[in-house]
C-alpha positions in Angstrom: 101.1 65.5 106.9 99.3 67.6 109.1 96.5 69.8 107.5 97.3 73.2 108.5 95.1 75.6 106.3 93.8 78.3 108.1 90.1 77.2 107.5 90.7 73.8 109.6 89.3 74.5 112.9 92.4 72.8 114.8 95.2 74.9 112.4 95.6 76.9 115.4 96.5 74.0 117.6 99.0 72.3 115.2 100.8 75.4 114.6 101.1 75.8 118.5 102.9 72.4 118.6 106.0 73.4 116.3 108.8 74.0 118.5 111.0 76.9 117.2 109.9 77.6 113.5 107.4 78.0 111.2 108.3 77.9 107.7 105.4 80.2 105.6 105.7 80.2 101.8 103.5 82.7 100.0 100.6 82.4 102.0 98.9 85.5 100.7 99.3 84.6 97.5 96.0 82.8 97.6 92.6 83.3 99.4 90.1 86.0 99.9 90.9 89.3 102.3 89.3 87.5 105.2 91.6 84.5 104.7 95.0 86.9 104.5 93.9 88.7 107.5 93.5 86.0 109.6 97.2 84.2 108.3 98.8 87.6 109.2 97.3 87.5 112.6 98.3 84.3 113.4 102.0 84.8 112.2 102.3 88.0 114.1 101.0 85.8 117.4 103.1 82.8 116.7 106.4 85.5 116.3 105.8 87.8 119.0 103.6 86.0 121.2 104.5 82.8 121.2 108.5 83.2 120.9 108.6 81.0 117.8 110.6 82.2 114.2 108.7 82.6 111.5 110.4 81.9 108.0 107.9 83.9 106.0 108.5 84.0 101.9 106.4 86.7 100.2 106.4 88.9 97.3 104.4 91.4 99.3 106.7 93.6 100.3 104.1 95.8 102.7 103.4 92.6 104.9 106.8 91.7 105.0 107.9 95.1 106.4 105.1 94.7 109.2 105.9 91.2 110.4 109.8 91.0 110.0 112.7 92.9 111.4 115.2 90.8 109.4 115.6 89.2 106.0 117.3 87.5 103.3 117.1 88.7 99.6 117.8 85.7 97.1 118.5 85.9 93.2 118.8 82.7 91.3 119.3 80.8 94.4 122.0 82.9 95.6 122.0 85.3 98.8 122.1 89.1 97.5 121.3 90.7 101.1 120.8 89.6 104.4 120.4 91.4 107.6 117.9 94.5 108.7 114.6 94.1 106.7 114.8 97.8 105.3 118.0 97.4 103.9 116.7 94.1 102.2 113.6 95.7 101.0 115.2 99.1 99.9 117.4 96.4 97.4 114.5 94.2 96.6 112.5 97.5 94.9 115.7 98.8 93.5 115.8 96.4 91.4 112.2 94.9 90.8 110.6 98.6 90.3 113.1 100.7 88.9 112.1 104.4 88.1 111.1 103.5 84.6 109.6 105.7 82.2 107.0 108.5 81.8 106.0 107.6 78.1 104.5 104.0 77.2 102.9 102.4 74.2 102.7 99.3 72.1 101.6 98.1 68.7 98.1 99.7 67.8 97.1 96.3 65.9 96.8 94.5 69.2 93.6 92.6 69.7 91.1 95.4 71.4 90.1 97.0 73.2 93.1 97.7 74.8 95.6 100.8 76.0 98.0 101.3 73.5 99.5 104.7 74.5 100.4 106.3 77.8 102.1 109.3 79.3 102.2 111.1 82.2 103.5 114.7 83.7 103.6 116.2 87.2 103.0 119.8 87.6 102.3 122.0 90.7 104.3 122.3 94.1 104.3 120.6 97.2 101.8 119.6 99.4 99.2 120.6 95.7 100.7 118.0 92.8 99.0 117.2 89.8 99.2 114.1 87.7 98.3 114.1 84.4 97.9 111.1 82.4 97.2 111.0 78.5 96.3 107.7 77.5 95.0 106.3 74.0 92.6 103.1 73.9 92.1 101.0 70.4 89.7 98.6 69.0 89.5 96.3 66.8 86.5 94.7 67.0 83.1 95.7 66.9 82.2 96.6 70.7 78.8 98.0 71.5 79.7 98.3 75.4 81.2 101.5 77.1 84.0 101.4 79.4 85.5 103.2 82.4 88.7 103.2 83.7 90.8 102.8 87.0 94.3 104.2 87.7 96.5 102.9 90.2 99.2 104.3 91.8 101.6 102.1 93.5 105.3 103.3 95.8 108.4 102.0 95.6 107.3 98.8 97.7 104.9 97.4 95.4 102.2 98.2 97.6 98.9 99.9 95.7 98.3 103.1 97.5 95.4 105.0 95.7 93.2 104.3 92.9 91.7 107.1 90.9 88.2 106.4 89.1 87.3 109.6 87.3 83.9 108.7 86.6 82.2 105.5 87.6 79.5 105.8 84.5 81.2 104.3 81.7 82.3 106.7 79.0 84.9 105.1 76.5 83.1 104.3 73.1 84.6 102.5 70.4 83.0 104.0 66.9 86.6 105.0 66.2 89.7 102.9 65.5 91.5 105.0 68.1 90.6 107.4 71.0 92.7 109.7 73.1 91.8 110.8 76.6 93.5 113.0 79.4 92.9 112.8 83.4 93.9 114.9 86.1 94.5 113.7 89.5 95.2 115.9 92.7 98.3 114.4 94.8 97.5 116.0 97.9 100.4 115.5 100.4 102.1 113.1 98.7 105.7 112.0 100.4 109.1 111.6 98.5 109.5 108.1 96.5 109.2 106.6 93.2 105.8 106.0 92.0 104.4 103.4 89.2 101.3 104.0 87.5 99.0 101.1 86.2 95.6 101.3 84.0 93.0 99.4 83.7 89.9 99.6 81.4 86.5 97.1 81.5 82.6 98.1 81.0 82.5 96.9 84.7 84.2 96.3 87.9 83.9 92.0 87.4 84.9 92.3 83.6 88.6 93.5 82.0 89.0 94.2 78.9 92.8 95.3 79.5 94.8 95.9 82.8 98.5 97.2 82.0 100.8 97.1 85.5 103.5 99.7 86.3 104.1 101.1 82.7 104.7 104.7 83.5 106.0 106.1 86.4 107.0 109.5 88.4 109.0 110.4 91.3 108.4 113.1 93.9 111.5 114.6 95.5 110.1 117.0 97.9 108.3 116.7 101.4 104.9 117.8 101.5 105.4 119.5 105.0 107.0 122.9 105.1 110.3 123.4 106.8 110.4 119.4 107.8 114.2 118.4 107.5 113.6 114.6 108.9 112.8 111.8 106.2 109.3 110.2 106.0 109.3 106.7 106.5 107.0 104.0 104.9 105.9 102.5 108.4 104.0 106.1 109.1 102.1 106.5 105.5 102.2 108.0 102.1 100.8 111.1 102.2 100.9 114.3 105.0 97.2 115.4 105.1 96.5 118.7 106.0 96.0 119.7 109.7 96.0 122.7 111.9 95.5 123.6 115.7 92.0 125.6 115.7 92.0 125.7 119.3 94.7 125.9 121.9 93.0 124.6 125.6 94.8 126.1 128.6 
């Protein structure tokens, strides 16, 4: 059995010896960012530059979309969809990340500090939408360290497209059993899609008190670009920034 780890200096040579097909199973589930970047680059070289077939198995929808032209969606070992990669991805995210709800809660007596309630509402109009998130935290033990929060927003492909950190200085204290907070987030130019919100809390980025994933969601229906009639696609980003012609060169 040959060692094909990406940190093996002979890995590139060994991979080049494969004839026809290479199977890559959840390679992005391990390693740091540099390792993952190297893996993606090599897989792209093999499939496009060397003319070999790569069977890429992954739950990373962004990587799948970038690397693959066709796909197969399996559920409990049974083929659900096979064909164009966009069709497969749409079917996958439609089943794994549904529209969800804009209100979430759990038992207040859970061992804390923890999030116990969260809700959201979307206001404003395109291209200047505002997302307001209300959340409550508890504590069931003495905790003297203050915390701050981070809010991750994912698109329907499960890709985190932005993170909001309203205050880098820890501001949550735990003198009371329950505290409520409100956060406003500007969503400038966000394209139509279903979006999912995760909440993180901790005293430092290296220490987590709580992380609740994809607990609330919202949907953007209208384009941020006035007069646009053709659809937005994920391979062209998740937002439309403000832009204008400042000088007409003749």
